C-alpha positions as CSV (number, residue, x, y, z in Angstrom):
1,M,120.6,78.6,149.6
2,P,120.6,75.2,147.9
3,D,117.1,75.6,146.5
4,V,116.7,77.7,143.3
5,D,113.3,79.0,142.3
6,G,114.2,81.7,139.7
7,N,116.5,82.3,136.8
8,Q,120.2,82.6,137.6
9,P,122.2,85.7,136.5
10,L,124.0,85.7,133.2
11,G,126.8,83.2,132.9
12,T,125.9,81.1,136.0
13,P,125.9,77.3,135.3
14,T,122.2,76.5,135.6
15,W,121.5,73.1,134.1
16,I,123.3,69.9,133.2
17,D,122.2,67.0,131.0
18,L,123.6,63.8,129.7
19,A,123.3,62.1,126.3
20,V,123.5,58.3,126.4
21,P,122.7,55.5,123.9
22,D,120.4,53.6,126.3
23,L,118.2,55.2,128.9
24,Q,117.3,52.6,131.5
25,P,120.9,51.5,132.3
26,A,121.8,55.2,132.8
27,L,118.9,55.7,135.2
28,D,119.8,52.5,137.1
29,F,123.4,53.8,137.5
30,Y,122.7,57.4,138.5
31,G,119.8,56.3,140.8
32,A,122.2,53.9,142.6
33,V,125.0,56.5,142.9
34,F,123.0,59.6,143.9
35,G,119.6,58.3,145.0
36,W,117.9,60.3,142.2
37,E,114.3,59.7,141.2
38,F,113.2,60.2,137.6
39,R,110.4,61.8,135.7
40,I,110.2,60.7,132.0
41,G,108.4,62.8,129.4
42,P,105.9,64.1,128.7
43,E,105.6,62.3,125.5
44,E,106.6,65.2,123.3
45,Y,110.0,65.4,125.1
46,G,110.8,61.9,123.8
47,S,113.4,60.2,126.1
48,Y,114.3,63.4,127.9
49,T,114.2,62.4,131.6
50,T,114.5,64.7,134.5
51,C,116.5,63.6,137.5
52,L,115.0,64.6,140.8
53,L,116.4,65.3,144.3
54,R,113.8,66.0,147.0
55,G,111.3,66.1,144.1
56,R,113.1,69.0,142.4
57,P,115.0,68.9,139.1
58,V,118.8,68.6,139.3
59,A,119.8,67.2,135.9
60,A,118.4,65.3,132.9
61,V,119.3,62.2,130.9
62,F,118.3,61.5,127.3
63,V,119.0,59.2,124.4
64,D,121.2,60.2,121.6
65,A,122.9,57.3,120.0
66,E,124.9,59.5,117.6
67,R,126.7,61.4,120.3
68,T,129.6,60.4,122.5
69,P,128.2,60.2,126.0
70,A,129.1,63.3,128.0
71,W,127.6,65.7,130.4
72,D,126.8,69.2,129.0
73,V,126.6,72.4,131.1
74,Y,124.2,75.3,130.2
75,L,125.0,78.8,131.3
76,A,122.1,81.1,132.2
77,T,121.2,84.0,130.0
78,P,118.3,86.4,130.0
79,D,118.4,86.6,126.2
80,C,119.6,83.5,124.4
81,D,119.7,85.2,121.0
82,D,121.8,88.1,122.1
83,T,124.3,85.9,124.0
84,T,124.6,83.6,121.0
85,A,125.3,86.5,118.8
86,R,128.0,87.9,121.1
87,A,129.5,84.4,121.4
88,R,129.7,84.1,117.7
89,E,131.3,87.5,117.4
90,A,133.9,86.4,120.0
91,G,134.9,83.3,118.0
92,A,132.4,80.5,119.0
93,A,130.9,78.1,116.6
94,V,127.1,77.8,117.0
95,L,126.3,74.1,117.0
96,E,122.5,74.6,117.6
97,E,120.9,78.0,116.9
98,P,118.6,79.5,119.6
99,T,115.4,77.5,119.7
100,D,112.4,77.3,122.0
101,V,112.0,74.2,124.1
102,M,108.2,74.4,124.2
103,A,107.3,76.6,127.2
104,Q,110.3,75.5,129.2
105,G,112.8,78.0,127.9
106,R,115.1,78.9,125.0
107,M,118.4,77.2,124.4
108,A,121.5,77.2,122.1
109,M,124.6,75.0,122.0
110,L,128.1,76.5,121.3
111,R,131.6,75.3,120.7
112,D,133.9,77.9,122.3
113,P,137.1,79.0,120.6
114,V,139.2,76.3,122.4
115,G,136.8,73.5,121.3
116,A,134.6,72.9,124.4
117,R,130.9,72.4,124.1
118,V,128.8,74.8,126.3
119,G,125.1,75.4,126.3
120,L,123.0,78.5,126.9
121,W,119.7,78.4,128.7
122,Q,117.0,81.2,129.0
123,G,114.6,79.8,131.5
124,R,110.9,80.2,131.4
125,D,108.8,77.5,133.0
126,H,112.0,75.6,133.6
127,V,114.7,77.7,135.4
128,G,117.3,74.9,135.5
129,C,118.7,73.1,138.5
130,Q,116.3,73.7,141.4
131,V,118.7,72.2,144.0
132,V,122.5,73.0,144.1
133,N,125.4,72.8,146.5
134,E,124.1,69.9,148.6
135,P,124.7,66.1,148.3
136,G,123.3,64.8,145.1
137,A,123.3,68.1,143.3
138,L,125.5,70.2,141.1
139,V,128.3,72.0,143.0
140,R,130.5,73.5,140.2
141,N,131.7,73.4,136.6
142,D,135.2,74.1,135.4
143,L,136.7,74.2,131.9
144,V,139.8,72.1,131.4
145,T,141.8,73.1,128.4
146,P,145.4,73.0,127.0
147,D,144.9,76.6,125.7
148,P,143.5,78.6,128.7
149,G,144.4,82.1,127.3
150,P,141.7,82.2,124.5
151,A,139.2,80.5,126.9
152,R,139.6,83.2,129.5
153,R,139.3,86.0,127.0
154,F,136.2,84.5,125.4
155,Y,134.2,83.9,128.6
156,A,135.2,87.3,130.0
157,E,134.1,89.0,126.8
158,V,130.8,87.2,126.3
159,F,129.6,87.0,130.0
160,G,131.4,89.9,131.6
161,F,133.4,87.6,134.0
162,T,136.3,88.9,135.9
163,L,139.4,86.7,136.1
164,D,141.2,85.9,139.4
165,G,144.0,83.6,140.2
166,N,143.8,81.0,142.9
167,P,146.5,81.2,145.7
168,D,145.1,77.9,147.1
169,L,146.5,76.0,144.1
170,P,150.2,77.1,143.6
171,G,151.7,75.5,140.6
172,F,148.4,75.2,138.8
173,D,147.2,77.5,136.0
174,F,143.7,78.0,137.4
175,T,141.6,81.1,137.0
176,F,138.4,81.8,138.8
177,L,135.5,83.1,136.7
178,R,133.4,85.6,138.6
179,R,130.2,87.4,137.7
180,P,130.2,91.2,137.8
181,D,128.7,90.9,141.3
182,G,131.8,89.0,142.5
183,H,130.1,85.6,142.7
184,E,132.3,82.7,141.6
185,V,130.7,80.6,138.9
186,G,133.5,78.3,137.8
187,G,137.0,78.3,136.6
188,V,139.4,77.7,133.8
189,L,142.2,75.1,134.4
190,G,145.0,75.1,131.9
191,L,146.6,71.7,131.5
192,P,149.2,71.5,128.7
193,D,148.8,67.8,128.3
194,A,145.0,67.7,128.2
195,A,143.7,65.7,125.3
196,G,141.2,68.5,124.4
197,S,139.0,71.1,126.0
198,A,135.8,70.3,127.9
199,W,133.6,71.6,130.7
200,G,133.6,69.3,133.7
201,T,130.7,68.7,136.0
202,A,131.2,68.1,139.7
203,L,128.4,66.9,142.0
204,E,128.5,67.2,145.8
205,V,128.2,64.1,147.9
206,A,128.2,63.4,151.7
207,D,130.8,60.7,151.5
208,A,133.1,60.5,148.5
209,D,134.5,57.0,149.4
210,E,131.0,55.5,149.8
211,T,129.8,57.2,146.5
212,V,132.7,55.7,144.6
213,R,131.9,52.3,146.1
214,R,128.3,52.6,144.9
215,A,129.5,53.8,141.4
216,L,131.9,50.8,141.1
217,G,129.1,48.4,142.2
218,A,126.8,49.9,139.6
219,G,129.2,49.4,136.7
220,G,131.2,52.6,136.8
221,R,135.0,53.2,137.0
222,S,137.1,55.4,139.1
223,P,140.8,55.8,139.9
224,G,139.8,56.4,143.5
225,V,139.3,59.2,146.0
226,E,141.9,61.8,146.7
227,A,142.3,64.4,149.4
228,F,142.1,67.9,147.9
229,V,142.3,71.4,149.4
230,Y,138.5,71.7,149.0
231,G,137.5,68.2,150.2
232,R,137.7,64.6,149.2
233,M,137.3,64.2,145.4
234,A,137.1,61.5,142.8
235,T,136.6,61.2,139.1
236,V,134.0,58.7,138.0
237,V,133.3,57.3,134.6
238,D,129.8,55.9,134.1
239,P,129.1,52.7,132.2
240,F,128.8,54.6,128.9
241,G,132.1,56.4,129.3
242,A,130.7,59.8,130.5
243,E,133.0,61.4,133.1
244,F,132.0,63.5,136.1
245,S,133.5,64.4,139.5
246,V,132.2,64.0,143.0
247,I,133.4,66.0,146.0
248,A,132.6,65.8,149.7
249,R,133.4,69.2,151.1
250,P,134.5,69.6,154.7
251,A,131.8,70.7,157.2
252,S,131.9,74.5,157.6
């Protein structure tokens, strides 16, 4: 179901947020592209602004002028401290130690052994994305890296993922990440010529071509929409340089 009302199992992508240098232009862009509404604050959260679809949280945007604008993904954990410790033992650098975010939950930020940022989220009052897998909401996250072997080993060790190849993508070094219950939560794409390692964020849309037109009209950039085995997809770069993907999946 696209609505989520409880904490996700260990390792499931559960929240996304975006650091930008200027809040209002970001809200203008993402509002135009996805039709999101926004809830700023409360005051103690500073600029942290929740993006809403159908009145339910799907993402957040906040101001951090010192960071390169980029979307971060947070993986669910029932115990942020324990998962952080296991990640450290498996070779991750801890960029932000586990800390409480008021009553919302507990979070940490890691840099995995291949250099990708990835967050951890232990939900309390805030469980993460409350709408997924429908237009305007998160649909998947994949790690793109020139060094997929250590990435696969790390995520399997820390989160208990099983690793499966993808016969739909012959010629690509793509590995599905699956929870112990068999549910697919993401993947690792090995690209030897990738400039670095990063988790990508893909949002579902009803019409990829129309979404790209809205993004271009709002000041974004895109190389255009391409037909893909799983639907029509496009990479979009927002006015600050943060990259994300959109996909219109075929009707089932």
